[in-house]
C-alpha positions as CSV (number, residue, x, y, z in Angstrom):
1,X,9.7,3.7,3.5
2,X,8.4,0.7,1.7
3,X,6.3,1.4,-1.4
4,X,3.0,0.2,0.0
5,X,3.2,2.8,3.0
6,X,4.4,5.6,0.7
7,X,1.2,4.9,-1.7
8,X,-1.0,5.1,1.4
9,X,0.6,8.4,2.6
10,X,0.3,9.8,-1.0
11,X,-3.3,8.9,-1.1
12,X,-4.0,10.6,2.3
13,X,-2.2,13.7,1.2
14,X,-4.2,13.7,-2.0
15,X,-7.4,13.5,-0.1
16,X,-6.4,16.2,2.3
17,X,-5.4,18.5,-0.6
18,X,-8.9,17.8,-2.2
19,X,-10.6,18.6,1.0
20,X,-8.7,22.0,1.2
21,X,-9.8,22.7,-2.4
22,X,-13.3,21.9,-1.5
23,X,-13.2,24.2,1.6
24,X,-11.7,27.0,-0.4
25,X,-14.4,26.8,-3.1
26,X,-17.4,26.9,-0.6
27,X,-19.5,29.9,-0.6
28,X,-20.4,30.5,3.1
29,X,-23.7,32.0,2.3
30,X,-24.8,29.0,0.1
31,X,-23.4,26.3,2.4
32,X,-26.0,24.3,4.2
33,X,-26.0,21.9,6.9
34,X,-25.9,18.9,4.6
35,X,-22.6,20.3,3.1
36,X,-21.1,20.8,6.6
37,X,-22.2,17.2,7.5
38,X,-20.5,15.8,4.5
39,X,-17.3,17.7,5.4
40,X,-17.3,16.5,8.9
41,X,-17.8,13.0,7.6
42,X,-14.7,13.4,5.2
43,X,-12.6,14.8,8.3
44,X,-13.7,11.8,10.4
45,X,-12.7,9.4,7.6
46,X,-9.3,11.0,7.1
47,X,-8.6,11.0,10.8
48,X,-9.5,7.3,11.1
49,X,-7.1,6.6,8.1
50,X,-4.3,8.7,9.7
51,X,-4.7,6.9,12.9
52,X,-4.8,3.4,11.2
53,X,-1.7,4.3,9.1
54,X,0.2,5.6,12.2
55,X,-0.6,2.4,14.2
56,X,0.5,0.3,11.3
57,X,3.8,2.1,11.3
58,X,4.6,1.1,15.0
């Protein structure tokens, strides 16, 4: 795998790990709609980046 692709994969992996840490740290009783909207936006962004990366690999 070329260096640029590996860097992109590493970046995606780091962002996913950060998201998991964020989810683990949330207090369900204190989490509001705005927090959930931000998490959904992060997931949408990660999904788009994964699709883009996969299409570039073809």
